[in-house]
N, C-alpha and C positions, 0 to 999 in steps of 0.2 A: 227498480230502485233497490239496491242491495244494502244501503246504509240509511241511517236516520240522522237528521241534523238536530242533535240533542241541544245545540245552543239556541234553537228557536222552537222548542217543543211547547205547543199550546194545547196539548191533550187535556181534556176536562178531568181525567183521573191522575195522570202522571206528569203533566206539563209544568215544568218549573217556571215557564214564562206565562202561565195563565193565572192571573191574580184571583180569579173567581173559582178556580178548580181545587181539587183535593191536594194536588202537588205531592202525590205519593212517590216514594223511591223504591223501586223493585231491584234489590241486589241480585245480580246475575251470578248464578252458581252453575257448576257443571250439571247437576241433576235438575235444575229448574230455578224456581224462586221461592223464597219464604220471607215473610215480613209480618210484623204486628201492626195492626191498623186500629186507630181509634177515630171514629167519625163523630163530628159535632152536630148540634141540633140544626144547623143550616141545611143539612142533608136529610132531615127526617121526613117521613110520610105521616103516619098517625103519630100522635104525641108520644115522644120518647122512643120511637122505633125508626131505625134507618130505613129510608125508602127502598123498596125492592129493586127499582131501576138502578140505584146506586150500588147495591149489593151485586147485581148482575154486571154492572160496569167494572167494578173492582175485580171480579173473577175473570171477566173477559180480558182485562188488561194484564192480569197476572199470567194468563195463558199466552197472551201475545209476547210478553217479556220472556217467558220460558222458551218459546219458539225462537225468538230473536237470539237469546243467549246460546241456543244450540246450533242454529243455522247461520247466524250473522246476517240474515236477510229480513227486510221489512215484509210483514205479512198483513193480510186483511182477514177479517172473520168471515167465513163462508157459512158457518152454522154455529148456533149457540143454544144449549139447553141447560136451564137452571132449575134445580130442585131446592125449594125453600123448606127448611126443617123446623126452624124456630125463629122468633124475632131477634134481630140484632139490636140490642139496646143502645141508644145514643150515649156516647161517652164511655162505652165499655170496650176494652181492647179485645180484638179478635185476631187470631193467627191465620194468615192466608198463605196457602201453598199451591204451587202449580208445577206440572211437569208435562213434557211431551211423552205421550204414551207410545206412539209409533209414527213412523213416516210411511206413507203409501204414495209413492211417486212424488208429485209436487205437494201433496196434501199432508199437513201435520195434524195429527189427532191428539188432543190434549185433555187433561183433567185439572180441576182446581177444587179446593175445599176452603171453607172458612169455619174455624172452630173457636168457641169462646175461650179466651186465655185463662179464665179463672177455673172452670170446671171441665173444659175440653168438649163441651156439648157442640154437636154439629149444627151450625147456623144454616149453611147452604153448601151445595156442591154443584159443579158444572162440568160439562163436556163441550169441547169446541173443535171445529174443523177450521184450519187456517191455510190459505193459499198465498204464494208469493205475490206481493203487491204489483209487481211488474207483469204478472200473467193474467190479470183480470181486465 
């Protein structure tokens, strides 16, 4: 699968056709992706804090989109490592960035970060390994 049917995207993070998802838009740029995300209380874990699984999902999706923008191929996550640095407050804007660090054969190795928009404090960082979807 070298392409994605964006008209029927039901991804929980970026799917415009998923009424229960976050419906985030990841603008594809040559260097990767960068966007500002504000997550509502629907996605909280402890009171006032975005659930860690949602943070991981956003970083994973950002790396997926960075890989797709670079290669034009649909990929799947082969490995994901997330480091949480501080809570992401519900309702607070966070800047998410992701890039492909390098290609190693079929494997794309990526990084992503989430920084608070107001003070630049690091919320979380991630590294991921992605393989073409048609190779697994």
